[in-house]
N, C-alpha and C positions, 0 to 999 in steps of 0.2 A: 822804544821801539818808534819811529816814526813810521807810522802806517802808510803817510801819502809815498814817500819815497821809495818803501819795502813792498812788491804786490806780488802777485799771483799768475800763473801759467794754467786755465783750466784748458784740458787735453780732450778735444774731441765735445761738438756744442751741442749736443741732443739736451733731450730733454734733461738729466741728471746734470748735464753741462752746464743747461742755462741756472738749474738750483743753486749751484754753486758759485756761479758767476754771481747771481742774485748775494746770496749768504751774506762775500766777501764784501759786494760792492755796498751794502747798503751798512756795513762793518768802517766804509770810511778806506776801503782797501783796494788800490787800483789792479786794474787785471783785465791781461790780457788773453784771447783764445784764441786755438790753433784746429784747424780740423783738413781735412783733406778737401773736404767741400763747403759748399753755402752750408749755414746751420743757423740755426734760431738765437743761441747765444749771440751768435755774433750780433745781433736786431737789438738786443739789450743796451740800454741805456747806460748799462753800470758796467760795457764793454768797452774798454776804451782803444785798445786796437785789434785789428782781426788780421788772421794771418792763414795762407793755405800753404798747409806740410806737406812734405812725399809720404807714401804708406807708411803708417804704424808701425809695418811687421818690419821695417827695414833700419839696417844702421844709418841709413840715411838721413831719417827722420831723427835719430839724435845726435846727427852732424848739422841736420836745419835748426835744434833748439840752442848749440854752440854758436854756431854763427847768428841765430838773431840775439844771443845773450850777448856780442859783442856789438853788433850794430845796433839794437835800441839801449845799451847802456843798462842791462838789467839786472847784474852779476847778483846773484843774491836773493832772490827771489824765489819762491817757490812753486814746485810742478806739482798739481793735483791732475794724473790721467785719469778716465769715467770709460775708459775703454781697454781688455784684455790685452789686445796686441802693444798696446802702450804701456801698457804693465810691465808685460818681459823683455819689449825692446831700453825702457829704462832701468831699469834691473840687469840686464846685461851689460849696460853700458854706464854703469852710476857709479863707475871710480871718475873717469870724465867729467861725467855730466855733474859732479859734485864738486868739480874746479869753478863753476858756473852759478851751480844756480845750490837750493837748498832741495834736497832729494829724501821724501817719506815713503816713497815704494820701497821694499826691501830687499836685500840680499837675493841673488840669486837662487840659492839653496833654498832657502826660504819659499820663495815665489816657487819653483820646482816643487815642493813637496806640499805645494798647494794645487797648481793646476797638472800636477802628473796624481791620477785618481789612482793606481795601486797605492803610492806611496802617502796621501793622504789617507786613505779606508785603513790601512795598516796603520799611520799613529794615532786614528781613530779609536781604531780596536783594541791599541796598547793602552789608551789613555778611559778607556772602558765607555767612548759614546756607541751608540749603539747603530750600525750600520745594514745595510739591505744584505742577503745572501748573495755572495756574490762570486764568479769563477772567472780566469784567466783563463782562456785556450792558447794554445803554443801549435795545435791542429786543429784543424775541422774535424776528422774524426774521432777529437779525445773523447771516452766518456765524461758524462754528464753526472755533478756531485748530485749526489740524492738528497743533499738539501736545498737543492736552487728547485723551485716551483714555476709553472708553468701558468701565465707568461709572464715572458723576459724581457728586459730590453741590453741590447749590445750598442755600447756606445764606446769615444773613445777614450785613452788613459791621457792627453793629451787633446782635451774637446774641438780646442782650435784648429789645430792640420784636420783631426777626423772631419769635421761639417765643411774643410776646405776642401778636400780628398773626394768624398760621396755625396755631399748634398745635405746632408740630414744631421739633426743633431742626434736622434738616434734610430734602432730599427725594432719594431717590435712583434716579437715572434709570439704566438700562439700555442706551438706545440715540438716537438723537436725537427719535425720536417722540417719547418718553416726556419726553424733556424738556422740546422747545416747548409738551405739552399741561402740565407742570409751572408752566411759566415763565408758562404763562396762567391756571393756578389760580389762580398768587400775585399777580399783577398786580390780582386783583381786591380785593386786601387790604393790600398792600404796594408800594411803587416796585421793580419792576424795577433801578433805576437804584444800589437800596439792599444791591443780591444780590450774591454774587458766586457762579464754579459753578467746580469744584475735584476734578480727577479723584481719586478712590478707590484710596488705594494697597493694592496685593493684599495676602490673606494671612492676610483672614478673621478668625473668633474667635480662632485661632493667633497673630495678630501684635498684642500686648500693646502698650498704653498706655505711655511712659517719661515719667513725672515727674520733670524737674531741677528743684529747686526750694530757693532761698536767699534769703539776708540779704545785702544791697547798701546800702552809702552811695556817692551819688552815682555809680552805674554799678559801683563796685566791689564784685568778691562777696567779703565776709568771712567765711561759710561755706554749706558748701553740702550736700546730702543728692539722693540719687536713690532710686525706686523704681516699682515694674511693677505693674499691673495685673494677676491671674490671676483674677479671677471679676468679675461684673459684670453690673452689669440694666440696662437689657438688653443681650444679649452684646455687640453692637455697640456701639458710642457710647455705652456707658453707666457709671452711676455704680460705683465699685470698692465689691465687699461683701469680698473677697479678695485681699491685696496683699503682698507684700514688698519689704525694702530689696534694692538694686544697685546697680552700678557701672558707666556705661556712658561712657569719653572721651572718645569724638563729642559725647558730649551735652555734655559741661563744654567740651570745646571752642570749640564751636559758640556755646556761652550766654553765657562771655565778651565776647565782641565784642558782639552782639547785646544784652544789656545794658547794656554801658558805652555806646551807641551810643543806649538809651534814657533814659540819665541815671537809672537807676530809684533809687529808696532806700525799702527795706520791705522785708518778704518777697514772693515771688512764686514762682508752678509755672508752668512752661513745658515743655506739652507736645510731645512729639515721638512718630512713628511710624516705622520702619525699611522704608525701600522695597527691597526683595528683588531685583528690578531692577538698582537700582546700587550697594547697599549702604551708603544714603546715611538718617541720620537727618531725616525732616523735619517741619520745624514745622505743628502744629495752629496751638497757642492759649497762650495765655497768660495767667493769672490774676493779679490784682493782689492779692492776699488770702490768707491761707492756707486751704489744702484738706479735704475729708472728712478725709484719713485723716493730716493733719498729726499726729497721737499716734503715728505709728510713728514719724515721723522722731525726737520726744522719746524713743521706747522704744531706737532706736539713739546717743542721744544729743547730738542735735541739738534743742536747745531752743530755737523760735521766737519764742516768746510774750515769752518773757523778754529775749529777744536784742533785741526790740522795744519792750518797755521801760525796758530800760537804757540804749539809746540817746537816746531822748528825755530821758530822769530824769538824761544827761550820766552813768550809773554805766558805770567801766570796767568791760571784759569778756572774757576772753579767747575768741577765737571757737575753735574747732575746725574742720580740716579733714579732719576723716577721723570713720568711724562703720561701727556693725555692719554687717556685712552678712548678707545670708539670716535677718533676722530678720521672721516677717508678724504680718500686722492683719486680724483678723475684724470686721464687724460680725454680731455671732450672729445677731440674730431675720432679717435680710435677706438673710444670704447662707446661711442653713437653709433658709428660703423658695425663695428663686429657685433657689438650685441643685438644689434638691430640684426644684422644676416642670421646669427645666432636662433632668436626667436622664429626668424621667417623658416627656418629650416629646423625647428620645432625641438631645438638645443638647449633652448631656457626658455622658462616661462613668465610673461609677459609679468604678471602676478609679484614673481623672486622678482625681478628687475624694478620694478616701481620701490618695492620693500626692500631690497640693498639703497634703495637713494634717499632713504629717510634717515634724519641727524644732519651734523656737521658736513659739508664736504669743502676741501680746498683742492684748487685744478693747479694740474702741473703746469699752464702756460698762463692763465689770466691774471694780471695785477695789475690793483688801480693805475698804477702809476709806471707801468713798465707794458704797454700793451701790444709794443711793436710784435717781440714774438710768438704772441699768440694769433695775429691776424699773418705774420710771415708762414706760419706752421701749416694754417686755411689757404695758405696760400699754392705750398708744396703740395698736402694735401689733391687739393683740385688738379692739379698739372698732373698727378701722378694717374690719378681715376681717369684723367680726360685721356693722358698715352695709353691705359690699358683697354 
């Protein structure tokens, strides 16, 4: 395989797209980046060309990719999406895209089993993966299941469309009256039967999400890595600003049958939260793509972008089953800003902040031989704060 001739398209060039661009570029693989807007991955020295594309949610995006392959003469390159909307569109158009690209994104039936939370939770329960107590309301005044304990979260079975309609990822209700009120509010913009209500796993901001990540072929895990969010924004249910590599055997043991049941091929992130009431790690969601802090996995010895490239190009690969623990990752701008705000508001202790910062830390942005993305991100943050 001539890597100089066969490259990859990184779709969405935010932090994870930048990591994937660098991972492949360092291996001598040509990389193009496409995004709806200007992005940091486009500033990397490993990005050979950058293209503005239509909205990821539309079939026009798939048509754009086909036109790009024809115009640039890049038939046979691999598509690596870093965005859920792009995953859906690529999966929905996989047949025609596969005539021009190597597509590792699963078929639509598999993607639907992951992103439709009811289907996912039912598959998980059937293969023994613990899930939080859940109820699916079809009408607002339906009796509440006695197993459902308050407080509860109401989300969309399809989180992307739910967020677009309501402006929220989830609604938190402390009691039945608040839940009924929220269901009435949701019904105005989103069908109730498209939601699910789940008990909130206790522990607050101290109970951190564990991400079990894996590269699979036909549901068989070839390599895996785990990490924990240490700091995030917002503090609960947020995006990681600071994280570290960990190992949790229960998450591995639970993910093996789950990913096998899904017949999954590619890279995915399986999120768990530990329920202190029974000590079980319970499934929260799965992302059928690389995630924001995929660069930490690479720093620990697990190079997911390269595994995907090698697999679709039939390049023999030794998949590691161990990785370096207690390596930390920081998004320098967002972590500084949001940790500072949390400290000022009394939601984080200064002692905890400095204590977490001990040990080896890798940056999501700064690389000595590829500095432009770091400075461009800073410029973007400055403009955002200035405009606010």
